[in-house]
BALOBA-1460 file (C-alpha; in Angstrom, 3 decimals):
// residues 376
<rec num="1" residu="m" x="-48.944" y="103.617" z="31.284"/>
<rec num="2" residu="k" x="-46.186" y="101.332" z="32.503"/>
<rec num="3" residu="k" x="-46.380" y="97.782" z="31.176"/>
<rec num="4" residu="t" x="-44.474" y="94.684" z="32.239"/>
<rec num="5" residu="f" x="-43.921" y="91.692" z="29.992"/>
<rec num="6" residu="l" x="-42.748" y="88.458" z="31.584"/>
<rec num="7" residu="l" x="-40.388" y="87.170" z="28.939"/>
<rec num="8" residu="l" x="-39.972" y="83.785" z="30.559"/>
<rec num="9" residu="v" x="-43.695" y="83.170" z="30.183"/>
<rec num="10" residu="l" x="-43.663" y="84.564" z="26.660"/>
<rec num="11" residu="s" x="-40.841" y="82.252" z="25.673"/>
<rec num="12" residu="i" x="-43.027" y="79.337" z="26.572"/>
<rec num="13" residu="l" x="-46.311" y="80.613" z="25.139"/>
<rec num="14" residu="l" x="-45.257" y="82.323" z="21.910"/>
<rec num="15" residu="i" x="-44.517" y="80.409" z="18.726"/>
<rec num="16" residu="p" x="-41.066" y="81.413" z="17.461"/>
<rec num="17" residu="s" x="-41.468" y="83.595" z="14.401"/>
<rec num="18" residu="k" x="-38.000" y="83.530" z="12.854"/>
<rec num="19" residu="i" x="-34.716" y="81.683" z="12.877"/>
<rec num="20" residu="f" x="-31.868" y="84.239" z="12.954"/>
<rec num="21" residu="a" x="-28.800" y="82.041" z="12.560"/>
<rec num="22" residu="s" x="-27.040" y="78.740" z="13.144"/>
<rec num="23" residu="s" x="-25.241" y="78.095" z="16.438"/>
<rec num="24" residu="d" x="-22.180" y="76.558" z="14.747"/>
<rec num="25" residu="d" x="-18.884" y="78.234" z="15.625"/>
<rec num="26" residu="f" x="-20.279" y="80.869" z="17.945"/>
<rec num="27" residu="l" x="-18.268" y="82.322" z="20.820"/>
<rec num="28" residu="k" x="-19.357" y="84.016" z="24.017"/>
<rec num="29" residu="v" x="-17.063" y="87.022" z="24.350"/>
<rec num="30" residu="k" x="-17.161" y="89.250" z="27.425"/>
<rec num="31" residu="v" x="-17.099" y="92.871" z="26.295"/>
<rec num="32" residu="g" x="-16.425" y="95.964" z="28.374"/>
<rec num="33" residu="a" x="-16.611" y="96.171" z="32.138"/>
<rec num="34" residu="s" x="-18.950" y="94.098" z="34.287"/>
<rec num="35" residu="l" x="-22.084" y="95.751" z="35.663"/>
<rec num="36" residu="n" x="-22.145" y="96.157" z="39.427"/>
<rec num="37" residu="d" x="-25.207" y="96.839" z="41.569"/>
<rec num="38" residu="g" x="-26.983" y="100.028" z="40.516"/>
<rec num="39" residu="q" x="-25.250" y="100.259" z="37.134"/>
<rec num="40" residu="k" x="-26.918" y="100.137" z="33.743"/>
<rec num="41" residu="i" x="-25.964" y="99.838" z="30.108"/>
<rec num="42" residu="k" x="-27.656" y="101.187" z="26.975"/>
<rec num="43" residu="i" x="-27.991" y="99.090" z="23.832"/>
<rec num="44" residu="t" x="-29.009" y="100.721" z="20.540"/>
<rec num="45" residu="s" x="-29.404" y="99.713" z="16.908"/>
<rec num="46" residu="k" x="-30.477" y="101.238" z="13.604"/>
<rec num="47" residu="s" x="-33.304" y="98.664" z="13.528"/>
<rec num="48" residu="n" x="-35.768" y="97.565" z="16.185"/>
<rec num="49" residu="i" x="-34.351" y="95.306" z="18.862"/>
<rec num="50" residu="s" x="-35.819" y="91.864" z="19.499"/>
<rec num="51" residu="v" x="-35.386" y="89.152" z="22.109"/>
<rec num="52" residu="v" x="-34.342" y="85.720" z="20.857"/>
<rec num="53" residu="d" x="-33.521" y="82.465" z="22.611"/>
<rec num="54" residu="r" x="-30.305" y="80.473" z="22.263"/>
<rec num="55" residu="g" x="-31.838" y="78.666" z="19.302"/>
<rec num="56" residu="f" x="-32.081" y="82.091" z="17.620"/>
<rec num="57" residu="n" x="-35.882" y="81.936" z="17.709"/>
<rec num="58" residu="k" x="-37.474" y="85.370" z="17.976"/>
<rec num="59" residu="i" x="-39.442" y="85.553" z="21.227"/>
<rec num="60" residu="i" x="-40.691" y="89.117" z="21.134"/>
<rec num="61" residu="e" x="-40.247" y="92.272" z="19.084"/>
<rec num="62" residu="l" x="-39.546" y="95.105" z="21.519"/>
<rec num="63" residu="g" x="-40.603" y="97.796" z="19.059"/>
<rec num="64" residu="s" x="-37.697" y="100.041" z="19.972"/>
<rec num="65" residu="k" x="-34.213" y="100.863" z="18.671"/>
<rec num="66" residu="e" x="-32.956" y="101.549" z="22.182"/>
<rec num="67" residu="v" x="-33.128" y="99.617" z="25.453"/>
<rec num="68" residu="e" x="-31.340" y="99.725" z="28.799"/>
<rec num="69" residu="l" x="-30.432" y="96.951" z="31.153"/>
<rec num="70" residu="l" x="-30.372" y="97.987" z="34.818"/>
<rec num="71" residu="y" x="-28.768" y="95.681" z="37.370"/>
<rec num="72" residu="k" x="-30.039" y="96.274" z="40.877"/>
<rec num="73" residu="d" x="-30.576" y="94.116" z="43.958"/>
<rec num="74" residu="g" x="-29.478" y="90.996" z="42.126"/>
<rec num="75" residu="k" x="-31.958" y="91.412" z="39.272"/>
<rec num="76" residu="a" x="-31.656" y="92.701" z="35.717"/>
<rec num="77" residu="s" x="-34.425" y="94.912" z="34.356"/>
<rec num="78" residu="l" x="-34.810" y="95.441" z="30.626"/>
<rec num="79" residu="i" x="-36.381" y="98.857" z="30.122"/>
<rec num="80" residu="n" x="-36.958" y="101.682" z="27.674"/>
<rec num="81" residu="k" x="-38.441" y="105.014" z="28.732"/>
<rec num="82" residu="d" x="-41.890" y="104.237" z="30.157"/>
<rec num="83" residu="k" x="-41.790" y="100.490" z="29.493"/>
<rec num="84" residu="t" x="-40.316" y="97.718" z="31.560"/>
<rec num="85" residu="y" x="-40.027" y="94.780" z="29.209"/>
<rec num="86" residu="s" x="-38.861" y="92.524" z="32.014"/>
<rec num="87" residu="s" x="-38.116" y="93.181" z="35.673"/>
<rec num="88" residu="n" x="-36.148" y="89.930" z="35.901"/>
<rec num="89" residu="f" x="-34.418" y="89.510" z="32.547"/>
<rec num="90" residu="s" x="-32.317" y="86.450" z="31.802"/>
<rec num="91" residu="t" x="-28.861" y="86.532" z="33.410"/>
<rec num="92" residu="d" x="-27.900" y="83.025" z="32.329"/>
<rec num="93" residu="g" x="-27.345" y="83.949" z="28.689"/>
<rec num="94" residu="y" x="-30.383" y="82.023" z="27.421"/>
<rec num="95" residu="l" x="-32.286" y="85.073" z="26.171"/>
<rec num="96" residu="m" x="-30.405" y="87.481" z="23.909"/>
<rec num="97" residu="l" x="-30.940" y="90.849" z="22.277"/>
<rec num="98" residu="a" x="-30.894" y="90.844" z="18.486"/>
<rec num="99" residu="s" x="-31.394" y="93.229" z="15.587"/>
<rec num="100" residu="d" x="-31.269" y="93.223" z="11.797"/>
<rec num="101" residu="n" x="-28.429" y="95.760" z="12.196"/>
<rec num="102" residu="n" x="-25.444" y="95.848" z="14.523"/>
<rec num="103" residu="l" x="-25.997" y="96.327" z="18.225"/>
<rec num="104" residu="k" x="-24.161" y="99.241" z="19.799"/>
<rec num="105" residu="l" x="-22.902" y="99.563" z="23.360"/>
<rec num="106" residu="k" x="-19.680" y="101.559" z="23.581"/>
<rec num="107" residu="n" x="-18.639" y="99.780" z="20.374"/>
<rec num="108" residu="e" x="-20.802" y="98.252" z="17.674"/>
<rec num="109" residu="y" x="-21.060" y="94.470" z="17.549"/>
<rec num="110" residu="r" x="-22.224" y="91.830" z="15.135"/>
<rec num="111" residu="g" x="-24.245" y="88.945" z="16.522"/>
<rec num="112" residu="y" x="-26.180" y="89.106" z="19.764"/>
<rec num="113" residu="i" x="-25.892" y="90.573" z="23.247"/>
<rec num="114" residu="c" x="-26.741" y="88.632" z="26.398"/>
<rec num="115" residu="f" x="-25.972" y="88.865" z="30.095"/>
<rec num="116" residu="i" x="-24.420" y="86.342" z="32.456"/>
<rec num="117" residu="k" x="-24.314" y="86.776" z="36.213"/>
<rec num="118" residu="n" x="-20.909" y="86.292" z="37.801"/>
<rec num="119" residu="g" x="-20.974" y="86.568" z="41.573"/>
<rec num="120" residu="k" x="-22.332" y="89.974" z="42.505"/>
<rec num="121" residu="s" x="-21.936" y="91.454" z="39.020"/>
<rec num="122" residu="i" x="-23.183" y="90.862" z="35.490"/>
<rec num="123" residu="n" x="-20.971" y="90.267" z="32.488"/>
<rec num="124" residu="v" x="-22.044" y="91.716" z="29.145"/>
<rec num="125" residu="i" x="-21.582" y="89.045" z="26.473"/>
<rec num="126" residu="n" x="-21.354" y="89.303" z="22.706"/>
<rec num="127" residu="y" x="-22.538" y="86.004" z="21.259"/>
<rec num="128" residu="v" x="-20.838" y="86.081" z="17.888"/>
<rec num="129" residu="n" x="-19.750" y="83.830" z="15.041"/>
<rec num="130" residu="i" x="-16.014" y="83.191" z="15.248"/>
<rec num="131" residu="e" x="-15.321" y="84.617" z="11.782"/>
<rec num="132" residu="d" x="-17.145" y="87.839" z="12.703"/>
<rec num="133" residu="y" x="-15.262" y="87.869" z="16.021"/>
<rec num="134" residu="l" x="-11.955" y="87.692" z="14.148"/>
<rec num="135" residu="k" x="-12.900" y="90.714" z="12.060"/>
<rec num="136" residu="g" x="-12.952" y="92.706" z="15.306"/>
<rec num="137" residu="v" x="-9.677" y="91.156" z="16.523"/>
<rec num="138" residu="v" x="-7.188" y="91.257" z="13.649"/>
<rec num="139" residu="p" x="-7.119" y="95.093" z="13.218"/>
<rec num="140" residu="k" x="-6.655" y="95.500" z="16.981"/>
<rec num="141" residu="e" x="-3.713" y="93.086" z="17.024"/>
<rec num="142" residu="i" x="-1.778" y="94.102" z="13.895"/>
<rec num="143" residu="y" x="-1.553" y="97.184" z="11.698"/>
<rec num="144" residu="s" x="-4.324" y="97.025" z="9.096"/>
<rec num="145" residu="s" x="-1.909" y="98.670" z="6.637"/>
<rec num="146" residu="a" x="0.411" y="95.644" z="6.754"/>
<rec num="147" residu="k" x="0.925" y="93.509" z="3.658"/>
<rec num="148" residu="t" x="-1.858" y="91.053" z="2.871"/>
<rec num="149" residu="e" x="0.154" y="87.920" z="3.728"/>
<rec num="150" residu="a" x="0.942" y="89.245" z="7.220"/>
<rec num="151" residu="l" x="-2.744" y="90.024" z="7.779"/>
<rec num="152" residu="k" x="-3.706" y="86.544" z="6.636"/>
<rec num="153" residu="a" x="-1.114" y="85.005" z="8.974"/>
<rec num="154" residu="q" x="-2.526" y="87.037" z="11.871"/>
<rec num="155" residu="a" x="-6.076" y="85.923" z="11.019"/>
<rec num="156" residu="i" x="-5.057" y="82.248" z="11.049"/>
<rec num="157" residu="v" x="-3.025" y="82.617" z="14.233"/>
<rec num="158" residu="s" x="-5.857" y="84.492" z="15.984"/>
<rec num="159" residu="r" x="-8.431" y="81.898" z="14.861"/>
<rec num="160" residu="s" x="-6.252" y="79.068" z="16.156"/>
<rec num="161" residu="f" x="-5.620" y="80.885" z="19.435"/>
<rec num="162" residu="a" x="-9.354" y="81.487" z="19.965"/>
<rec num="163" residu="l" x="-10.322" y="77.884" z="19.304"/>
<rec num="164" residu="s" x="-7.511" y="76.418" z="21.397"/>
<rec num="165" residu="n" x="-8.461" y="78.694" z="24.303"/>
<rec num="166" residu="i" x="-12.212" y="78.313" z="23.947"/>
<rec num="167" residu="n" x="-12.600" y="77.015" z="27.517"/>
<rec num="168" residu="k" x="-10.338" y="79.609" z="29.135"/>
<rec num="169" residu="n" x="-13.169" y="81.390" z="30.991"/>
<rec num="170" residu="i" x="-15.875" y="78.756" z="30.731"/>
<rec num="171" residu="k" x="-16.379" y="78.627" z="34.517"/>
<rec num="172" residu="k" x="-17.381" y="82.303" z="34.353"/>
<rec num="173" residu="g" x="-19.954" y="81.573" z="31.663"/>
<rec num="174" residu="y" x="-18.075" y="82.791" z="28.592"/>
<rec num="175" residu="n" x="-15.204" y="81.747" z="26.341"/>
<rec num="176" residu="l" x="-12.956" y="84.780" z="25.868"/>
<rec num="177" residu="d" x="-12.779" y="88.421" z="26.893"/>
<rec num="178" residu="d" x="-11.875" y="91.478" z="24.815"/>
<rec num="179" residu="t" x="-8.543" y="92.275" z="26.508"/>
<rec num="180" residu="t" x="-4.897" y="91.279" z="26.089"/>
<rec num="181" residu="s" x="-5.462" y="88.351" z="28.471"/>
<rec num="182" residu="c" x="-7.142" y="86.713" z="25.461"/>
<rec num="183" residu="q" x="-7.145" y="88.838" z="22.306"/>
<rec num="184" residu="v" x="-8.084" y="92.495" z="21.981"/>
<rec num="185" residu="y" x="-11.531" y="92.675" z="20.369"/>
<rec num="186" residu="g" x="-13.215" y="95.871" z="19.228"/>
<rec num="187" residu="g" x="-16.267" y="94.585" z="17.375"/>
<rec num="188" residu="v" x="-17.473" y="96.234" z="14.173"/>
<rec num="189" residu="t" x="-16.057" y="99.555" z="15.378"/>
<rec num="190" residu="a" x="-12.534" y="98.203" z="14.890"/>
<rec num="191" residu="e" x="-13.053" y="96.559" z="11.516"/>
<rec num="192" residu="k" x="-11.063" y="97.541" z="8.418"/>
<rec num="193" residu="p" x="-11.591" y="96.382" z="4.807"/>
<rec num="194" residu="s" x="-8.068" y="94.932" z="4.562"/>
<rec num="195" residu="t" x="-8.342" y="92.825" z="7.715"/>
<rec num="196" residu="n" x="-11.910" y="91.723" z="6.940"/>
<rec num="197" residu="k" x="-10.645" y="90.416" z="3.606"/>
<rec num="198" residu="a" x="-7.803" y="88.572" z="5.358"/>
<rec num="199" residu="v" x="-10.318" y="86.845" z="7.625"/>
<rec num="200" residu="d" x="-12.591" y="85.960" z="4.706"/>
<rec num="201" residu="d" x="-9.697" y="84.711" z="2.566"/>
<rec num="202" residu="t" x="-8.532" y="82.328" z="5.324"/>
<rec num="203" residu="k" x="-11.962" y="81.230" z="6.541"/>
<rec num="204" residu="g" x="-11.745" y="78.060" z="8.612"/>
<rec num="205" residu="q" x="-7.952" y="77.740" z="8.370"/>
<rec num="206" residu="v" x="-6.192" y="76.738" z="11.588"/>
<rec num="207" residu="i" x="-2.744" y="75.677" z="12.746"/>
<rec num="208" residu="t" x="-2.566" y="72.163" z="14.146"/>
<rec num="209" residu="y" x="0.004" y="70.200" z="16.104"/>
<rec num="210" residu="k" x="-0.313" y="66.409" z="16.289"/>
<rec num="211" residu="g" x="-3.911" y="66.610" z="15.128"/>
<rec num="212" residu="k" x="-5.068" y="69.281" z="17.589"/>
<rec num="213" residu="i" x="-5.464" y="73.007" z="17.119"/>
<rec num="214" residu="a" x="-2.279" y="74.666" z="18.366"/>
<rec num="215" residu="n" x="-2.214" y="77.311" z="21.087"/>
<rec num="216" residu="t" x="-0.639" y="79.896" z="18.803"/>
<rec num="217" residu="i" x="0.786" y="82.648" z="20.988"/>
<rec num="218" residu="f" x="1.962" y="85.870" z="19.361"/>
<rec num="219" residu="g" x="3.534" y="89.168" z="20.378"/>
<rec num="220" residu="a" x="4.875" y="92.408" z="18.945"/>
<rec num="221" residu="s" x="8.570" y="91.572" z="18.456"/>
<rec num="222" residu="s" x="10.926" y="88.733" z="19.352"/>
<rec num="223" residu="g" x="13.911" y="91.085" z="19.291"/>
<rec num="224" residu="g" x="15.899" y="88.715" z="17.098"/>
<rec num="225" residu="v" x="15.344" y="85.507" z="19.065"/>
<rec num="226" residu="t" x="12.075" y="83.854" z="20.075"/>
<rec num="227" residu="a" x="11.472" y="82.666" z="23.625"/>
<rec num="228" residu="d" x="10.610" y="79.144" z="24.732"/>
<rec num="229" residu="a" x="7.025" y="79.087" z="26.054"/>
<rec num="230" residu="s" x="7.875" y="76.578" z="28.786"/>
<rec num="231" residu="e" x="10.605" y="78.869" z="30.120"/>
<rec num="232" residu="v" x="8.380" y="81.956" z="30.091"/>
<rec num="233" residu="w" x="5.257" y="80.441" z="31.651"/>
<rec num="234" residu="g" x="6.255" y="76.960" z="32.791"/>
<rec num="235" residu="g" x="4.530" y="73.761" z="31.756"/>
<rec num="236" residu="n" x="5.551" y="71.168" z="29.220"/>
<rec num="237" residu="k" x="7.912" y="72.022" z="26.396"/>
<rec num="238" residu="l" x="6.163" y="72.462" z="23.042"/>
<rec num="239" residu="e" x="7.956" y="71.673" z="19.788"/>
<rec num="240" residu="y" x="6.207" y="74.555" z="18.018"/>
<rec num="241" residu="m" x="7.062" y="77.294" z="20.530"/>
<rec num="242" residu="t" x="10.771" y="76.996" z="21.259"/>
<rec num="243" residu="s" x="13.670" y="79.432" z="21.158"/>
<rec num="244" residu="f" x="15.355" y="80.085" z="17.806"/>
<rec num="245" residu="s" x="17.007" y="82.924" z="15.902"/>
<rec num="246" residu="d" x="14.604" y="85.360" z="14.249"/>
<rec num="247" residu="p" x="16.299" y="87.590" z="11.657"/>
<rec num="248" residu="y" x="13.013" y="89.296" z="10.737"/>
<rec num="249" residu="s" x="12.240" y="91.007" z="14.024"/>
<rec num="250" residu="d" x="14.618" y="93.619" z="15.394"/>
<rec num="251" residu="h" x="13.213" y="96.130" z="17.877"/>
<rec num="252" residu="p" x="15.945" y="97.893" z="19.893"/>
<rec num="253" residu="w" x="15.063" y="100.041" z="22.869"/>
<rec num="254" residu="t" x="16.791" y="101.880" z="25.737"/>
<rec num="255" residu="l" x="15.555" y="102.766" z="29.201"/>
<rec num="256" residu="e" x="17.529" y="105.054" z="31.511"/>
<rec num="257" residu="l" x="16.634" y="105.297" z="35.196"/>
<rec num="258" residu="k" x="18.323" y="107.194" z="37.991"/>
<rec num="259" residu="k" x="19.123" y="105.275" z="41.150"/>
<rec num="260" residu="e" x="16.746" y="107.482" z="43.152"/>
<rec num="261" residu="n" x="13.913" y="106.706" z="40.733"/>
<rec num="262" residu="i" x="14.502" y="102.970" z="41.013"/>
<rec num="263" residu="n" x="14.608" y="103.346" z="44.783"/>
<rec num="264" residu="s" x="11.195" y="105.054" z="44.762"/>
<rec num="265" residu="i" x="9.700" y="102.404" z="42.483"/>
<rec num="266" residu="l" x="10.914" y="99.519" z="44.642"/>
<rec num="267" residu="k" x="9.708" y="101.102" z="47.870"/>
<rec num="268" residu="a" x="6.298" y="101.731" z="46.285"/>
<rec num="269" residu="k" x="6.178" y="98.008" z="45.449"/>
<rec num="270" residu="g" x="6.952" y="97.087" z="49.054"/>
<rec num="271" residu="i" x="10.495" y="95.833" z="48.395"/>
<rec num="272" residu="k" x="12.316" y="96.108" z="51.735"/>
<rec num="273" residu="i" x="16.033" y="96.112" z="50.989"/>
<rec num="274" residu="g" x="16.899" y="99.579" z="52.253"/>
<rec num="275" residu="d" x="18.227" y="102.003" z="49.676"/>
<rec num="276" residu="f" x="18.763" y="100.473" z="46.254"/>
<rec num="277" residu="i" x="22.379" y="99.886" z="45.211"/>
<rec num="278" residu="g" x="22.347" y="97.766" z="42.079"/>
<rec num="279" residu="f" x="21.422" y="94.588" z="40.176"/>
<rec num="280" residu="n" x="22.907" y="91.116" z="40.015"/>
<rec num="281" residu="i" x="21.698" y="88.932" z="37.129"/>
<rec num="282" residu="k" x="21.206" y="85.400" z="38.450"/>
<rec num="283" residu="e" x="19.884" y="83.434" z="35.487"/>
<rec num="284" residu="y" x="19.165" y="83.752" z="31.767"/>
<rec num="285" residu="d" x="16.827" y="81.528" z="29.770"/>
<rec num="286" residu="s" x="17.832" y="79.753" z="26.562"/>
<rec num="287" residu="s" x="16.938" y="82.820" z="24.461"/>
<rec num="288" residu="g" x="19.179" y="85.140" z="26.492"/>
<rec num="289" residu="r" x="16.296" y="86.790" z="28.328"/>
<rec num="290" residu="i" x="16.726" y="87.616" z="32.004"/>
<rec num="291" residu="k" x="14.935" y="84.924" z="33.984"/>
<rec num="292" residu="n" x="15.903" y="85.933" z="37.515"/>
<rec num="293" residu="l" x="17.899" y="88.759" z="39.038"/>
<rec num="294" residu="e" x="18.791" y="90.102" z="42.458"/>
<rec num="295" residu="l" x="17.943" y="93.570" z="43.732"/>
<rec num="296" residu="i" x="20.724" y="94.684" z="46.057"/>
<rec num="297" residu="g" x="20.141" y="97.282" z="48.758"/>
<rec num="298" residu="t" x="21.799" y="98.716" z="51.865"/>
<rec num="299" residu="n" x="19.761" y="96.390" z="54.121"/>
<rec num="300" residu="g" x="19.714" y="93.192" z="52.097"/>
<rec num="301" residu="s" x="18.675" y="91.823" z="48.750"/>
<rec num="302" residu="k" x="15.683" y="90.263" z="47.027"/>
<rec num="303" residu="e" x="15.488" y="87.915" z="44.051"/>
<rec num="304" residu="i" x="12.740" y="88.543" z="41.495"/>
<rec num="305" residu="s" x="11.989" y="87.415" z="37.943"/>
<rec num="306" residu="g" x="12.815" y="89.466" z="34.887"/>
<rec num="307" residu="n" x="9.098" y="89.706" z="34.122"/>
<rec num="308" residu="t" x="8.443" y="91.134" z="37.580"/>
<rec num="309" residu="l" x="11.119" y="93.800" z="37.122"/>
<rec num="310" residu="r" x="9.610" y="94.640" z="33.758"/>
<rec num="311" residu="s" x="6.204" y="95.154" z="35.345"/>
<rec num="312" residu="y" x="7.766" y="97.381" z="38.023"/>
<rec num="313" residu="f" x="9.332" y="99.655" z="35.410"/>
<rec num="314" residu="g" x="6.341" y="99.519" z="33.062"/>
<rec num="315" residu="n" x="5.880" y="97.087" z="30.187"/>
<rec num="316" residu="t" x="5.782" y="99.866" z="27.587"/>
<rec num="317" residu="k" x="9.106" y="101.303" z="28.827"/>
<rec num="318" residu="c" x="10.942" y="98.113" z="29.708"/>
<rec num="319" residu="k" x="9.704" y="96.438" z="26.542"/>
<rec num="320" residu="s" x="11.068" y="92.936" z="27.070"/>
<rec num="321" residu="t" x="13.317" y="90.886" z="29.331"/>
<rec num="322" residu="l" x="15.919" y="90.653" z="26.571"/>
<rec num="323" residu="f" x="18.222" y="93.406" z="27.850"/>
<rec num="324" residu="t" x="21.571" y="94.241" z="29.419"/>
<rec num="325" residu="i" x="22.175" y="96.557" z="32.375"/>
<rec num="326" residu="s" x="25.023" y="99.006" z="32.771"/>
<rec num="327" residu="q" x="25.679" y="101.739" z="35.331"/>
<rec num="328" residu="e" x="26.767" y="105.278" z="34.545"/>
<rec num="329" residu="n" x="27.348" y="107.174" z="37.795"/>
<rec num="330" residu="d" x="23.914" y="107.378" z="39.503"/>
<rec num="331" residu="k" x="22.082" y="106.180" z="36.393"/>
<rec num="332" residu="f" x="21.284" y="102.646" z="35.194"/>
<rec num="333" residu="v" x="20.925" y="102.027" z="31.465"/>
<rec num="334" residu="l" x="18.855" y="99.111" z="30.162"/>
<rec num="335" residu="k" x="19.528" y="98.320" z="26.509"/>
<rec num="336" residu="g" x="17.204" y="95.750" z="25.063"/>
<rec num="337" residu="n" x="15.566" y="94.289" z="22.018"/>
<rec num="338" residu="g" x="12.055" y="93.050" z="21.314"/>
<rec num="339" residu="y" x="8.631" y="94.033" z="22.562"/>
<rec num="340" residu="g" x="6.618" y="91.600" z="24.648"/>
<rec num="341" residu="h" x="7.164" y="88.051" z="25.867"/>
<rec num="342" residu="g" x="8.857" y="86.860" z="22.668"/>
<rec num="343" residu="v" x="6.889" y="83.607" z="22.387"/>
<rec num="344" residu="g" x="5.462" y="82.411" z="19.085"/>
<rec num="345" residu="m" x="4.827" y="84.693" z="16.131"/>
<rec num="346" residu="s" x="6.475" y="88.100" z="16.085"/>
<rec num="347" residu="q" x="4.064" y="90.513" z="14.420"/>
<rec num="348" residu="y" x="6.860" y="92.849" z="13.329"/>
<rec num="349" residu="g" x="8.614" y="89.795" z="11.945"/>
<rec num="350" residu="a" x="5.504" y="88.666" z="10.084"/>
<rec num="351" residu="m" x="5.166" y="92.116" z="8.527"/>
<rec num="352" residu="n" x="8.823" y="92.137" z="7.477"/>
<rec num="353" residu="m" x="8.537" y="88.641" z="6.002"/>
<rec num="354" residu="a" x="5.488" y="89.756" z="4.001"/>
<rec num="355" residu="k" x="7.438" y="92.767" z="2.719"/>
<rec num="356" residu="e" x="10.076" y="90.338" z="1.447"/>
<rec num="357" residu="g" x="7.426" y="88.449" z="-0.493"/>
<rec num="358" residu="k" x="6.913" y="85.572" z="1.934"/>
<rec num="359" residu="s" x="3.457" y="83.961" z="2.034"/>
<rec num="360" residu="c" x="1.282" y="83.530" z="5.102"/>
<rec num="361" residu="e" x="2.196" y="79.814" z="4.991"/>
<rec num="362" residu="d" x="5.898" y="80.781" z="5.066"/>
<rec num="363" residu="i" x="5.291" y="83.014" z="8.079"/>
<rec num="364" residu="i" x="3.361" y="80.348" z="9.981"/>
<rec num="365" residu="t" x="5.865" y="77.606" z="9.156"/>
<rec num="366" residu="f" x="8.726" y="79.806" z="10.352"/>
<rec num="367" residu="y" x="7.197" y="80.882" z="13.655"/>
<rec num="368" residu="f" x="5.392" y="77.615" z="14.462"/>
<rec num="369" residu="p" x="7.706" y="74.796" z="13.319"/>
<rec num="370" residu="n" x="6.401" y="71.226" z="13.345"/>
<rec num="371" residu="t" x="2.812" y="72.372" z="12.787"/>
<rec num="372" residu="k" x="0.365" y="72.018" z="9.898"/>
<rec num="373" residu="l" x="-1.997" y="74.478" z="8.247"/>
<rec num="374" residu="e" x="-5.409" y="72.836" z="7.866"/>
<rec num="375" residu="s" x="-9.006" y="73.758" z="7.079"/>
<rec num="376" residu="r" x="-11.735" y="72.866" z="9.547"/>
């Protein structure tokens, strides 16, 4: 027989039976894709799943290791087989799913799972302690086989980045997402013993600048010279993210493209200059990266940024904007160095410094000058 439990009423009437955790240092992290109308998501655990409130008080034991949340007609239904636990489950993040074991969606997650409505869709949120969050970040952002000091540096940099960007998506009801627009986060599924230890060994350590937690940007490789953040993204110049020589991070690459291929790419992007003829570099930034260049065609020209050209050619092929261009008959050859934007800590550089016996403090001091390493 189908039964319906009104959790909102229960949350008022039932006496909380257990405190699960403390709310200190928890993050709301959007995981996976949003749920659109008619879509559902399955949540499982090795232990029975419960519903708790934001104070971590247990509201009701669902008596099941598997539940589904169906979003339809603007409402979220929490169901399992023949039971509908709620036909209008919380979509403001107040009520959360909990278990004595990890909760599994596509990946497994520590902490709690809740749902927050955003326009016509629902975001799936992992409400998780920041140290547990970092355990799912560090192995996704750097090789877990790297030397310990590089892993520790990454843990500190990622912790500082998370805390300095804690309000990045606050208008959408969460702090960070699990993509490269914040930091890649894979939950428990991504965790490795070496990176977990790095997080534990640096617990609470952050990088500060003039008393505030620094916005510690990082990327794969600087290519031998770091980029100035203000030149890459605009804004005020920061003393701890400027351009300087980086002898620890060399990452050469070459991209060859025929003129006809470039022509096809530009036309697909809606660039109306006729048939492509060549390039004219207009401006370099202080690190030697291409800031602006001109695309020359038979019917005119168009000026674009180096970052835009990189996106046209593909960021994994045109690995940075630190490159030169030469022409060989009907072929253009891009020879570059580095991988990514070049701002802040180079992960290849951090790994090379660790191989040379440098400490995580040495790595942080080198890549973020004028900062301090402090414990919160």
